[in-house]
C-alpha positions, 0 to 999 in steps of 0.5 A: 499500499505504500508502494514499494516493490521489494524487501531488503531482508538483512539476514541475522538468525534466518538461516538458523531459524529456517526462514530462509524458504518461508520468507522466499515464498512470502515474497513471492506471493505478494510480489515483492523483489528480494535483496539479502542483506548478508555480513561475515561478522554481523557488524561483531556480533557473531565474530570479532570484525578485526579477525576476518577474513579467518577460515572459521568466519569464511566456513561460517559465512559460506554455510549461510550463503549456501543457505541463502544463495542456494535457495535463491536461485530458485527464485527469479524474484531474488535480485541480488544477495549484498556481501558487506565488505567488512571494514574493521573499524577502528571503534569496533575493532578496537585497532588503530587506523593504520592497521585497518587500512592495512588488513582492508588491502591485504591480498589476503582480504581482498581474495577473500571477498573474490571468494565469497562473492564468487560462491555466491554467484557459483549458485546463479544469483547476482552477487554486489558488495557493500560498503558503509565506510565513507570511502575517503575515510575508509577506502577499500579495493574494488572486487572485480567479480561484483555485480555491482555495489550498494552504499550507505551514504548516510548524511553528515549533516544534522536534519538535512540531506547532504546530496553532494555527500551521497554523489560524491560516495556514489561517485567513488564506486562508479569508478569501478565500471559496475551499477551503484544502488544505495543500500541504506540512508538516513539522516542525523536527527541529534548529536549521539552523546559518544561522538 
C-alpha cells in the first residue's frame, strides 16, 4: 500500500531459524523483489570484525550463504545477495586506523572477498558488495567479480539531506564500472553523546 515493490532482508538469524524458504515463498506470493543483506561478522556480533578473514569466519559465512543463495537461485524475484565489505572500523575492532587500512588492503582480505562473491555467484544469483565506510576515510578495493555496489551514504549534516555527500560517495564506486545502489540511507536528527 506504500508503493514499495521489494524488501531488503538482513539475514541475521534467518538461516538458523529456518526462515529462508518461508520468506522467499511469502515475498514471491506478495509480488515483492528481494535483496539479501549479508555480513560475515554481523558487525562484531557473530565474530570479531578484526578477525576477518580467518577460516572459521569464512566457512561459517559460506554455510549461511549456501542456504540463502542456494535457495534464492530457484526464485526469480531475488535481485541480489549483498555481501558487506567487513571493514574493521577502529572504534569497533579496537585497532588503529593504520591497522584497519593495512587489513582492508591486504591480499588475504581481498582474495577472501573475491572468493565469497564467486561462491554466491556459483548458485546463479547476482552478488553485490556493500560498503558502509565513507570511501575517502576508509577506501576499499573494488571486488572485480561483483555485479555492483551498494552504498550507505548516511548524511553527515543534522536534520538535512547532504546531496553532495551522496553523489561523491556514489562516484567513488562508479569508478569500478559497475552499477551503484543506495543500500541504506538516513540523516542525523541529534548528535549522539559519544560523538
